[in-house]
C-alpha positions in Angstrom: 21.5 -51.1 -61.8 22.0 -48.5 -64.5 25.5 -47.5 -65.7 27.1 -44.0 -65.5 24.9 -41.4 -67.2 26.3 -38.8 -69.5 24.6 -35.4 -69.8 25.3 -33.1 -72.7 23.4 -30.0 -73.7 20.3 -31.1 -71.8 20.3 -34.6 -73.3 21.1 -37.7 -71.3 22.8 -40.9 -72.6 23.8 -44.3 -71.2 27.5 -44.6 -72.1 27.8 -48.4 -71.9 31.4 -49.5 -72.6 32.1 -46.7 -75.1 34.4 -43.7 -74.6 32.6 -40.4 -74.0 33.6 -39.4 -77.5 32.2 -42.6 -79.2 29.0 -42.3 -77.1 28.3 -38.8 -78.3 29.2 -39.6 -81.9 26.9 -42.6 -81.8 24.1 -40.3 -80.7 24.7 -38.0 -83.7 26.5 -35.3 -81.7 29.2 -33.7 -83.9 32.4 -33.7 -81.9 35.8 -32.9 -83.6 38.2 -35.8 -83.4 41.2 -37.1 -85.3 43.9 -39.3 -83.7 41.7 -40.9 -80.9 44.9 -41.4 -79.0 44.8 -38.3 -76.8 47.6 -36.6 -78.8 45.9 -34.1 -81.2 43.6 -32.7 -78.5 40.9 -31.9 -81.1 38.2 -33.6 -79.0 38.7 -31.4 -75.9 35.6 -30.9 -73.8 34.8 -29.3 -70.5 33.5 -30.9 -67.3 30.4 -29.1 -66.0 29.3 -31.5 -63.3 31.0 -34.6 -61.8 34.5 -35.8 -62.5 36.3 -37.5 -65.3 39.1 -40.1 -64.8 42.7 -39.0 -64.6 43.4 -40.8 -67.9 41.3 -38.2 -69.7 43.5 -35.4 -68.4 46.9 -36.8 -69.2 49.1 -34.6 -71.4 47.1 -31.5 -70.9 48.6 -28.2 -69.8 48.1 -26.7 -66.3 45.9 -24.0 -67.8 43.8 -26.5 -69.7 43.3 -28.5 -66.4 42.4 -25.3 -64.6 39.6 -24.8 -67.1 38.4 -28.4 -66.4 39.1 -29.5 -69.9 39.6 -33.2 -70.8 40.1 -35.5 -73.7 36.8 -37.1 -74.8 38.5 -39.9 -76.6 40.3 -41.0 -73.4 37.3 -40.5 -71.1 35.5 -43.6 -69.6 33.7 -42.1 -66.6 32.7 -44.4 -63.8 30.1 -42.0 -62.4 27.5 -39.6 -63.8 29.1 -36.7 -65.5 27.8 -33.6 -67.3 30.0 -32.1 -70.1 30.0 -29.3 -72.6 32.0 -28.0 -75.5 35.1 -26.0 -74.4 33.6 -22.6 -74.9 29.9 -23.3 -75.0 27.2 -21.6 -73.0 29.3 -18.7 -72.0 27.6 -16.6 -69.3 26.9 -12.9 -69.9 27.7 -10.2 -67.4 26.5 -6.6 -67.4 29.2 -4.0 -66.9 29.7 -0.3 -67.0 32.5 1.8 -68.5 34.4 3.5 -65.7 37.1 5.2 -67.8 38.9 5.4 -71.1 42.7 6.2 -71.0 45.1 6.7 -73.8 48.1 4.4 -73.5 49.6 5.4 -76.9 48.3 7.1 -80.1 46.8 3.9 -81.2 45.8 2.0 -78.0 43.2 2.9 -75.4 42.7 1.3 -72.0 39.0 0.5 -71.5 38.2 0.1 -67.8 35.0 -1.8 -67.1 33.2 -2.5 -63.8 31.0 -5.7 -63.7 27.7 -5.2 -61.9 28.2 -8.5 -60.1 30.9 -11.1 -59.2 33.3 -11.8 -62.1 35.8 -14.7 -62.0 38.8 -14.8 -64.3 42.6 -15.5 -64.5 45.0 -12.8 -65.5 45.8 -13.2 -69.2 42.5 -14.7 -70.2 40.1 -13.0 -72.7 36.5 -12.1 -72.8 34.0 -11.1 -75.5 32.7 -7.5 -75.4 29.3 -7.2 -76.9 25.8 -5.6 -76.6 24.8 -3.0 -74.2 25.4 -0.1 -76.5 24.3 0.4 -80.2 27.9 0.3 -81.5 28.3 -3.2 -80.0 25.0 -4.8 -80.7 26.0 -6.8 -83.8 29.8 -6.6 -83.4 31.1 -8.9 -80.6 34.9 -8.7 -80.2 37.4 -10.6 -78.1 39.8 -8.7 -75.9 42.4 -10.0 -73.5 42.3 -8.9 -69.9 45.1 -6.6 -68.7 43.8 -6.7 -65.2 44.8 -8.9 -62.3 42.3 -10.4 -59.8 43.2 -9.1 -56.3 45.1 -6.2 -57.7 42.7 -4.4 -59.9 39.1 -3.5 -58.9 38.0 -3.3 -62.5 38.4 -5.2 -65.8 41.1 -3.6 -68.0 41.2 -4.1 -71.8 43.7 -2.7 -74.3 41.9 -1.7 -77.5 44.0 -1.0 -80.6 42.5 1.3 -83.2 41.5 -0.5 -86.4 40.9 1.7 -89.5 37.1 1.8 -90.0 36.6 -0.4 -87.0 33.1 -0.1 -85.4 34.1 -1.3 -81.9 37.6 0.3 -81.7 36.0 3.5 -83.2 33.5 3.5 -80.4 36.2 3.1 -77.7 38.3 5.9 -79.2 35.7 8.4 -80.1 32.4 7.7 -78.2 32.8 5.6 -75.1 32.1 7.5 -71.9 31.9 6.6 -68.2 28.5 5.2 -67.4 28.0 3.5 -70.8 26.5 0.0 -70.3 28.1 -3.0 -72.0 27.9 -6.8 -71.8 30.9 -9.1 -71.4 31.1 -12.9 -71.6 32.7 -15.0 -69.0 36.5 -15.3 -69.3 38.1 -18.0 -71.4 41.5 -18.9 -72.9 44.4 -21.0 -71.8 47.1 -18.3 -71.7 47.4 -17.6 -68.0 49.7 -18.4 -65.1 49.0 -21.3 -62.9 50.8 -21.2 -59.5 52.6 -24.2 -58.1 56.1 -24.0 -59.7 57.5 -20.8 -58.1 61.1 -21.4 -59.3 60.2 -22.0 -62.9 61.4 -19.3 -65.3 58.7 -17.5 -67.3 59.2 -16.0 -70.8 56.6 -13.7 -72.2 56.8 -12.5 -75.9 54.2 -10.2 -77.5 53.5 -7.5 -80.1 51.1 -4.6 -80.1 48.2 -4.9 -77.7 49.4 -8.4 -77.0 51.2 -6.7 -74.1 47.8 -6.6 -72.3 47.7 -10.3 -71.1 51.4 -10.6 -70.8 51.9 -7.8 -68.3 48.9 -9.1 -66.4 50.5 -12.6 -66.2 53.8 -11.1 -65.0 52.1 -9.0 -62.4 50.0 -11.9 -61.2 53.0 -14.2 -60.9 55.0 -11.6 -59.0 52.0 -10.9 -56.7 51.9 -14.6 -55.8 55.6 -14.6 -54.9 57.0 -16.2 -58.0 60.8 -16.6 -57.5 61.9 -17.7 -61.0 62.9 -15.2 -63.7 60.1 -13.4 -65.4 61.2 -12.0 -68.7 58.8 -9.9 -70.8 59.7 -8.9 -74.4 57.3 -6.5 -76.2 57.7 -5.4 -79.7 56.3 -2.8 -82.2 57.1 -1.9 -85.7 57.6 1.7 -84.7 58.7 3.3 -81.3 55.3 5.1 -81.1 53.6 1.7 -80.7 55.4 1.0 -77.5 53.5 1.7 -74.2 53.5 1.0 -70.5 57.2 1.5 -70.4 57.3 3.5 -67.1 54.9 1.1 -65.4 56.9 -2.0 -66.4 60.2 -0.3 -65.5 58.7 0.3 -62.0 57.7 -3.3 -61.8 61.3 -4.3 -62.5 62.6 -1.9 -59.8 60.3 -3.5 -57.3 61.1 -7.1 -58.3 64.7 -8.1 -59.0 63.6 -11.2 -60.9 61.5 -9.3 -63.5 63.0 -8.0 -66.7 61.2 -5.9 -69.4 62.6 -5.4 -72.9 60.9 -3.1 -75.4 61.7 -3.8 -79.1 61.3 -1.9 -82.4 61.7 -3.8 -85.7 61.1 -1.3 -88.5 63.1 1.8 -87.5 66.4 2.5 -85.8 66.5 2.1 -82.1 69.0 2.7 -79.3 69.3 1.3 -75.8 67.3 0.6 -73.8 65.1 -0.3 -76.8 66.2 -3.4 -78.7 66.5 -3.0 -82.5 64.7 -6.1 -83.8 61.7 -8.3 -83.0 60.9 -9.4 -79.5 61.5 -13.0 -80.5 65.0 -12.1 -81.7 65.6 -10.2 -78.4 64.3 -13.1 -76.3 66.3 -15.8 -78.0 69.5 -13.7 -77.9 69.0 -13.2 -74.1 67.8 -16.7 -73.4 69.0 -19.2 -76.1 68.3 -22.3 -74.0 64.6 -22.4 -72.9 64.7 -25.9 -71.4 62.6 -25.7 -68.2 60.9 -22.4 -69.1 57.2 -21.7 -69.4 56.5 -19.5 -72.4 53.6 -17.2 -73.2 53.1 -15.8 -76.7 50.5 -13.1 -77.6 49.8 -10.7 -80.5 50.2 -10.9 -84.3 49.3 -14.4 -85.5 52.4 -14.7 -87.8 54.7 -13.8 -84.9 52.9 -16.2 -82.5 53.3 -19.1 -84.9 56.9 -18.5 -85.8 57.7 -17.9 -82.1 56.0 -21.1 -81.1 58.3 -23.1 -83.3 61.4 -21.1 -82.4 60.9 -21.5 -78.6 60.2 -25.2 -79.0 63.5 -25.6 -81.0 65.2 -23.7 -78.2 64.1 -26.3 -75.7 60.7 -25.3 -74.4 58.4 -28.2 -73.9 55.3 -28.2 -76.1 53.0 -28.4 -73.0 54.8 -25.3 -71.5 54.1 -23.1 -74.5 50.9 -21.1 -74.2 49.8 -19.0 -77.2 47.0 -16.4 -77.8 47.2 -15.2 -81.4 45.1 -12.0 -82.0 43.2 -13.2 -85.0 41.5 -10.6 -87.2 37.7 -10.4 -87.2 36.0 -12.0 -90.1 33.9 -9.0 -90.7 35.3 -6.1 -92.8 34.2 -3.7 -90.1 36.0 -4.6 -86.9 
């Protein structure tokens, strides 16, 4: 009788007594790894078919588990299993532009309608590519501002980048009916129901508001009873947006609080003078038991990750989505 068979990128291997990681490495497959103790999470992979043992899932966040990720170094499957790299073989979906709406001077809402079923979690991101000449060789990642079950279309918040090819297209040329291609959704920065009394803290800058307000709306839609506190910041007041919509959300849900922040010019109430991280820690200095979401400027995300951890948030309860710049000089 043969042992459990491992399938990876169309190839099949007999695992023997090895971990899934060592089996793949022994076959010449390059898989990132470091500690081999399930701590560093550099060997994360995704289950495509079958199941992996519970041991391979220990220590992962709820969002990682929802994406069927696991630790290859801790995986000793007892049955046949098919696995893939975390973000490999992303499916493509055809979609059409429905509308472009100005949210501020520098941010546009791009509304897309997929031509077929499209599954995602509020707060994840997708890759916008192809379908129109401006996007053929310039794929870009954008977080989803929409919520399944609330929004019929996919909503993206696109910030203008000087000389940017894709943002320039969105601001100056995109029209209803334009065809585009989007990838399947990915990313770990989304709300997983199951702990309705847990407090949620959301901190973002710029267009990082897109996934955060989606997470907040999604949690409240599902009856979340804990506090949901959203802090959004911009250098200048003109960079703030969605204030009326989020104020209305607070009026409808007593457990939701929204705080806009401005860091580089004077501000008066209800705008906080300072960074969203400063405002959040001033309002909630003890984050023990909170789930935290961080989105936007990479420097802010990294400093906030450390600050909220030192304020008591558990490392597995901190979900971050830094908006990294595109490697190309034309973004």
